[in-house]
Rosetta silent file (secondary structure, phi, psi, omega in degrees, C-alpha in Angstrom):
SEQUENCE: XXXXXXXXXXXXXXXXXXXXXXXXXXXXXXXXXXXXXXXXXXXXXXXXXXXXXXXXXXXXXXXXXXXXXXXXXXXXXXXXXXXXXXXXXXXXXXXXXXXXXXXXXXXXXXXXXXXXXXXXXXXXXXXXXXXXXXXXXXXXXXXXXXXXXXXXXXXXXXXXXXXXXXXXXXXXXXXXXXXXXXXX
SCORE:     score description
SCORE:     0.000 S_00000001
   1 L     0.000   49.596 -178.714  181.801  -87.489  109.318 S_00000001
   2 L   -70.965  -11.681 -179.605  184.083  -88.917  106.635 S_00000001
   3 L   -81.354  -12.091 -176.276  182.137  -92.183  106.568 S_00000001
   4 E  -127.880  132.261  179.342  179.060  -90.547  105.013 S_00000001
   5 E  -141.779  149.605  177.286  178.909  -88.489  101.865 S_00000001
   6 E   -86.383  140.207  176.540  176.241  -86.950   99.636 S_00000001
   7 E  -155.857  170.600  173.329  176.194  -87.934   95.966 S_00000001
   8 E  -113.400  130.709 -176.376  173.914  -88.324   92.991 S_00000001
   9 L   -69.165  134.782  175.290  173.517  -91.870   91.669 S_00000001
  10 L  -108.621  172.668 -177.939  174.850  -92.563   88.198 S_00000001
  11 L   -65.522  -15.616  179.159  174.110  -95.529   85.941 S_00000001
  12 L   -95.067   -0.701 -177.780  177.328  -97.237   87.188 S_00000001
  13 L   -68.233  136.601  176.852  176.405  -97.010   90.885 S_00000001
  14 L   -71.145   -9.058 -177.171  176.082 -100.353   92.709 S_00000001
  15 L   -90.950   -7.297  179.312  173.119  -98.916   94.637 S_00000001
  16 L   -60.717  136.160  179.372  170.822  -98.577   91.597 S_00000001
  17 L    71.401    5.926  170.432  167.657 -100.687   91.988 S_00000001
  18 L   -89.322  165.088  179.469  168.360 -101.345   95.668 S_00000001
  19 E  -100.004  141.777  170.648  165.906 -100.138   98.294 S_00000001
  20 L   -65.224  129.990 -176.438  166.563  -97.413  100.835 S_00000001
  21 L   -68.596  -11.411  179.567  166.445  -99.250  104.213 S_00000001
  22 L  -101.129  -54.722 -177.560  164.281  -96.512  105.744 S_00000001
  23 L   -82.737  -21.936 -178.042  161.825  -95.404  103.045 S_00000001
  24 L    68.646   12.072  178.211  161.973  -98.768  101.209 S_00000001
  25 L   -85.889  147.634 -179.340  161.788  -96.934   97.886 S_00000001
  26 E   -70.958  131.952  179.314  163.917  -98.109   94.970 S_00000001
  27 L   -80.623  138.569 -172.483  167.003  -95.978   94.354 S_00000001
  28 L  -129.706  160.524  176.094  167.263  -94.627   90.808 S_00000001
  29 L   -57.660  135.910  178.859  169.749  -92.914   88.486 S_00000001
  30 L    88.173   -3.546 -177.295  169.898  -89.162   89.166 S_00000001
  31 L   -85.659  137.933  175.815  168.645  -89.476   92.731 S_00000001
  32 E   -78.512  130.371 -178.195  170.454  -87.620   95.543 S_00000001
  33 E  -139.354  167.745  170.172  171.552  -90.016   98.283 S_00000001
  34 E  -115.684  129.040 -178.285  173.827  -90.286  101.299 S_00000001
  35 E  -106.243  132.547  171.380  176.264  -93.202  101.212 S_00000001
  36 E   -96.331  115.267 -177.195  177.682  -94.860  104.329 S_00000001
  37 L   -73.013  -26.932 -178.980  181.122  -96.149  103.316 S_00000001
  38 L   -73.480  -47.745 -177.697  181.419  -98.435  106.343 S_00000001
  39 L   -94.903   -5.422 -177.043  178.151 -100.364  105.925 S_00000001
  40 L    54.803   52.301  179.788  177.862  -99.785  102.160 S_00000001
  41 E  -119.974  138.652  175.801  174.320  -98.475  102.568 S_00000001
  42 E  -111.043  130.947  178.333  172.628  -95.776  100.495 S_00000001
  43 E  -114.270  139.568  167.958  169.908  -93.597  102.037 S_00000001
  44 E   -62.076  149.224 -177.346  167.551  -91.244  100.252 S_00000001
  45 H   -57.815  -39.887  179.202  168.322  -87.713  101.437 S_00000001
  46 H   -62.988  -38.874  178.751  164.881  -87.473  103.101 S_00000001
  47 H   -67.144  -39.467  178.390  165.556  -90.717  104.987 S_00000001
  48 H   -60.966  -41.831  177.837  168.971  -89.432  106.082 S_00000001
  49 H   -67.460  -39.323  177.489  167.298  -86.313  107.499 S_00000001
  50 H   -58.252  -37.530  179.450  164.636  -88.477  109.184 S_00000001
  51 L   -77.762    1.836 -178.663  167.457  -90.374  110.936 S_00000001
  52 L    70.816   26.545 -178.487  168.848  -87.083  112.212 S_00000001
  53 L    57.109   35.802  175.584  171.890  -87.587  109.957 S_00000001
  54 L  -123.563  123.704 -178.479  173.000  -90.508  112.136 S_00000001
  55 L   -83.433  120.275  179.270  173.657  -93.851  110.480 S_00000001
  56 L   -79.227  -10.828 -172.131  172.252  -96.734  112.523 S_00000001
  57 L   -96.072  -30.281 -179.338  174.136  -99.337  110.494 S_00000001
  58 L   -82.871  -13.008  177.367  177.779  -98.386  110.761 S_00000001
  59 L  -103.755    5.954 -173.124  177.598  -98.210  114.559 S_00000001
  60 L   -77.738   -2.738 -176.566  175.647 -101.475  114.942 S_00000001
  61 L   -78.489    6.272  176.755  178.743 -103.595  115.580 S_00000001
  62 L   148.826  -23.164  178.620  178.552 -103.015  119.310 S_00000001
  63 L   -73.421  153.578  176.694  178.369  -99.288  119.924 S_00000001
  64 L   -74.715  133.169  179.782  175.182  -97.829  121.348 S_00000001
  65 L   -63.891  137.700 -178.560  173.159  -96.170  118.614 S_00000001
  66 H   -55.375  -35.077 -179.776  173.164  -92.380  118.976 S_00000001
  67 H   -61.427  -35.127  179.126  169.339  -92.268  118.916 S_00000001
  68 H   -69.007  -40.271  179.597  169.305  -94.427  122.058 S_00000001
  69 H   -64.609  -36.203 -176.619  171.783  -92.130  123.774 S_00000001
  70 H   -80.174  -20.791 -176.642  169.691  -89.070  122.911 S_00000001
  71 L   -63.512  130.678 -178.852  166.380  -90.577  124.009 S_00000001
  72 L   -74.805  -32.898  178.016  165.266  -88.987  127.244 S_00000001
  73 L  -144.130  152.695 -179.997  163.272  -92.007  128.299 S_00000001
  74 L   -74.179  151.249  173.539  162.932  -95.603  127.225 S_00000001
  75 L   -68.361  161.734  177.976  159.783  -96.791  125.470 S_00000001
  76 L   -55.755  152.533 -177.023  157.443  -98.884  127.585 S_00000001
  77 L   -51.264  -36.591 -176.415  158.641 -102.450  128.141 S_00000001
  78 L  -108.005   42.563 -178.307  156.030 -103.764  125.742 S_00000001
  79 L   -70.499  -23.627  179.584  156.320 -101.095  123.031 S_00000001
  80 E  -152.142  157.723  179.564  156.816 -103.764  120.353 S_00000001
  81 E  -155.820  168.039  174.284  156.586 -107.506  119.955 S_00000001
  82 E  -107.927  124.203  174.705  156.781 -110.326  117.440 S_00000001
  83 E   -86.762  128.152 -177.166  153.556 -112.180  116.710 S_00000001
  84 E  -123.654  120.713 -178.560  154.330 -115.850  116.121 S_00000001
  85 L   -54.129  129.735  176.881  151.625 -118.174  114.743 S_00000001
  86 L    79.723    4.997 -179.512  150.551 -120.703  117.368 S_00000001
  87 L  -134.591  165.813  173.160  152.547 -119.058  120.186 S_00000001
  88 L   -69.824  152.754  178.115  152.227 -116.203  122.623 S_00000001
  89 L   -59.497  145.989  177.723  153.665 -112.892  121.384 S_00000001
  90 E  -101.353  113.040 -177.161  157.398 -112.397  122.014 S_00000001
  91 E   -71.747  138.488  173.984  158.014 -108.950  123.615 S_00000001
  92 L   -95.611   76.557 -170.925  160.880 -106.850  122.267 S_00000001
  93 L  -106.894   19.592  175.145  161.692 -105.527  125.703 S_00000001
  94 L  -138.198  166.464 -176.584  165.476 -105.124  125.428 S_00000001
  95 L   -68.987  -31.015  179.434  167.792 -103.083  123.229 S_00000001
  96 E  -130.607  130.308  175.646  169.102 -106.131  121.349 S_00000001
  97 E  -127.262  118.858  178.187  167.159 -109.313  120.548 S_00000001
  98 E   -93.347  135.273 -179.317  168.972 -112.144  118.771 S_00000001
  99 E  -117.204  133.911  177.731  166.912 -114.533  116.639 S_00000001
 100 E   172.998 -177.097 -179.729  168.115 -117.956  115.569 S_00000001
 101 L   -86.099  -20.797 -176.881  168.198 -121.701  116.047 S_00000001
 102 L   -68.612  149.202 -177.863  171.071 -121.583  118.550 S_00000001
 103 L   -67.341  -16.229  178.596  170.377 -121.956  122.279 S_00000001
 104 L   -87.617   -0.009  176.638  172.043 -118.591  123.002 S_00000001
 105 L   -73.884  148.368  175.300  169.425 -116.707  120.949 S_00000001
 106 L   -68.706  -41.270  175.108  166.834 -114.680  122.842 S_00000001
 107 E  -114.676  105.135 -178.596  164.148 -116.086  120.544 S_00000001
 108 E   -87.760  123.991 -178.669  165.040 -119.671  119.665 S_00000001
 109 L  -108.503  119.370 -179.319  163.350 -120.858  116.467 S_00000001
 110 L   -84.282   76.545 -175.344  163.040 -124.607  115.986 S_00000001
 111 L  -144.481  118.457 -176.973  163.414 -124.474  112.196 S_00000001
 112 L   -62.588  -18.883  179.998  166.160 -126.322  110.303 S_00000001
 113 L   -90.456    0.805  177.012  166.233 -123.517  107.700 S_00000001
 114 L   -97.535  133.832  177.955  167.089 -120.916  110.354 S_00000001
 115 L   -70.946  159.957  177.658  170.793 -120.314  111.054 S_00000001
 116 L   -53.685  -48.727  174.768  172.211 -120.662  114.578 S_00000001
 117 L  -120.982   93.629 -168.719  172.609 -116.856  114.680 S_00000001
 118 L   -92.403  -51.950 -173.860  170.200 -115.692  111.991 S_00000001
 119 E  -149.814  166.531  179.980  169.094 -112.102  112.678 S_00000001
 120 E  -139.154  140.379  172.238  169.143 -109.315  115.250 S_00000001
 121 E  -113.134  128.284  177.442  166.648 -106.631  116.198 S_00000001
 122 E  -115.335  132.832  175.347  168.047 -103.440  117.746 S_00000001
 123 E   -94.270  133.236  176.027  165.911 -100.873  119.509 S_00000001
 124 E  -132.929   98.294 -174.875  166.970  -97.253  119.120 S_00000001
 125 L    68.072 -118.290 -179.550  164.617  -94.970  120.998 S_00000001
 126 L  -104.179    6.994 -179.764  161.161  -95.800  119.663 S_00000001
 127 E  -113.236  157.974 -177.518  162.306  -97.450  116.434 S_00000001
 128 E  -128.097  134.910  179.021  163.478 -100.984  115.724 S_00000001
 129 E  -114.787  140.553  177.096  166.018 -102.141  113.141 S_00000001
 130 E  -109.393  131.590  179.002  166.339 -105.675  111.770 S_00000001
 131 E  -122.793  133.508  169.418  169.765 -106.975  110.708 S_00000001
 132 E   -80.285  137.397 -178.746  170.558 -110.207  108.875 S_00000001
 133 L  -103.010   48.784 -179.313  173.602 -111.862  110.495 S_00000001
 134 L    57.334   43.169 -179.444  174.985 -113.405  107.279 S_00000001
 135 L   -69.405  155.932 -178.437  172.437 -116.208  107.547 S_00000001
 136 L   -66.043  -46.244 -175.088  172.501 -119.059  105.057 S_00000001
 137 L   -99.848    2.738  175.330  168.915 -118.654  103.799 S_00000001
 138 L    82.671  164.870  175.671  168.574 -114.912  104.266 S_00000001
 139 E  -115.388  131.553 -173.773  166.204 -112.664  106.147 S_00000001
 140 E  -123.507  136.121  175.285  163.064 -111.581  104.309 S_00000001
 141 E  -126.621  122.277 -179.189  160.624 -108.773  105.095 S_00000001
 142 L    50.810   44.986  177.001  157.378 -108.605  103.130 S_00000001
 143 L    66.735   19.208  173.883  158.851 -111.043  100.578 S_00000001
 144 E  -122.284  132.224  178.662  161.985 -108.956   99.938 S_00000001
 145 E   -69.365  134.645 -179.103  165.437 -110.090  101.053 S_00000001
 146 E  -127.968  160.126  173.376  166.990 -107.569  103.412 S_00000001
 147 L  -116.379  -30.923  174.477  170.334 -107.073  105.114 S_00000001
 148 E  -159.255  140.456 -174.464  169.276 -104.213  107.363 S_00000001
 149 E  -160.108  143.215  170.749  165.944 -102.465  107.615 S_00000001
 150 E   -78.053  122.302 -177.377  163.907 -100.087  109.761 S_00000001
 151 L   -81.431  147.753  175.805  160.886 -102.137  110.879 S_00000001
 152 L  -125.369  151.788  179.110  157.298 -100.893  110.601 S_00000001
 153 L   -52.632  129.818  177.841  154.179 -102.146  112.322 S_00000001
 154 L    93.331   -5.288  178.416  152.785 -105.142  110.446 S_00000001
 155 L   -60.390  133.977  176.785  156.018 -106.157  108.684 S_00000001
 156 E   -96.272  114.335 -177.907  156.091 -109.897  107.940 S_00000001
 157 E  -101.361  128.256  177.153  159.553 -111.275  108.745 S_00000001
 158 E  -116.726  121.584  173.471  160.532 -114.671  107.319 S_00000001
 159 E  -118.971  114.506 -173.766  163.470 -116.569  108.770 S_00000001
 160 L    61.392 -124.956  176.943  163.751 -119.978  107.120 S_00000001
 161 L  -104.271   10.511 -179.576  160.176 -121.241  107.000 S_00000001
 162 E   -93.856  130.935  177.942  159.150 -119.318  110.146 S_00000001
 163 E  -107.769  128.749  175.503  156.961 -116.226  109.772 S_00000001
 164 E  -121.880  145.540  176.957  157.026 -113.523  112.452 S_00000001
 165 E  -116.676  123.206  178.356  154.966 -110.339  112.363 S_00000001
 166 E   -77.891  126.496  178.774  156.474 -107.187  113.853 S_00000001
 167 E  -124.851  136.607  179.132  153.902 -105.295  115.917 S_00000001
 168 E  -126.018  133.707 -176.209  154.430 -101.916  117.520 S_00000001
 169 L   -65.946  142.311  170.839  152.168 -100.415  120.152 S_00000001
 170 L  -124.861 -176.266  177.854  150.138  -97.338  119.389 S_00000001
 171 L   -64.361  -29.322 -176.646  147.678  -95.533  121.597 S_00000001
 172 L   -82.446  -25.695 -177.597  144.937  -97.844  120.309 S_00000001
 173 L  -133.526  154.052  177.412  146.789 -101.133  120.873 S_00000001
 174 L  -142.044  170.401  178.236  149.322 -102.456  123.319 S_00000001
 175 H   -59.745  -40.901 -178.366  151.183 -105.676  123.971 S_00000001
 176 H   -61.910  -41.727  179.510  148.763 -106.538  126.751 S_00000001
 177 H   -68.699  -33.978  176.388  145.740 -106.246  124.435 S_00000001
 178 H   -65.386  -37.218  178.417  147.566 -108.372  121.843 S_00000001
 179 H   -68.329  -42.203 -179.886  148.215 -111.023  124.486 S_00000001
 180 H   -64.853  -41.364  178.608  144.588 -111.024  125.636 S_00000001
 181 H   -62.024  -38.638 -178.157  143.358 -111.365  122.054 S_00000001
 182 H   -65.627  -35.266 -177.232  145.751 -114.293  121.517 S_00000001
 183 H   -74.677  -21.428 -177.374  144.445 -116.151  124.605 S_00000001
 184 L   -64.941    0.000    0.000  140.804 -115.968  123.441 S_00000001
């Protein structure tokens, strides 16, 4: 595991004042973190343990995420979706969903401020990660620019001028109930 190492942040660290992609808390001087040298990502130690000490970002270039390999069963087809104003919900029913203006995207967004290949959502077990694909105008979650992030229910994703809301099913709600509410 030479790609990941434990360290304590100093005042010269490039990770100071950045957010941990899992906990979303600001990293500070004196804080213990785990650094991924491949993706240049810093995780709070608690977040690293939450991930099972497996980095979802350095293997995202095409390899299957270890959490997906370890999952005994897939989540239901409609475990998560994107709510899009004025449209039916878009189900996140595959392991990789590409978002962009290009016709080869799974979710094509008709927005001139969205790049051809803007962002990607990867499912790993029951969790979903959002990656910016070096888009021109950036990928924003809850008004903060992100490059990679663990999504949470209710996150507002902005690509260009398009707003998407990430929704994840719980026992109380499901994709089907979200669709029925939308049709009313």
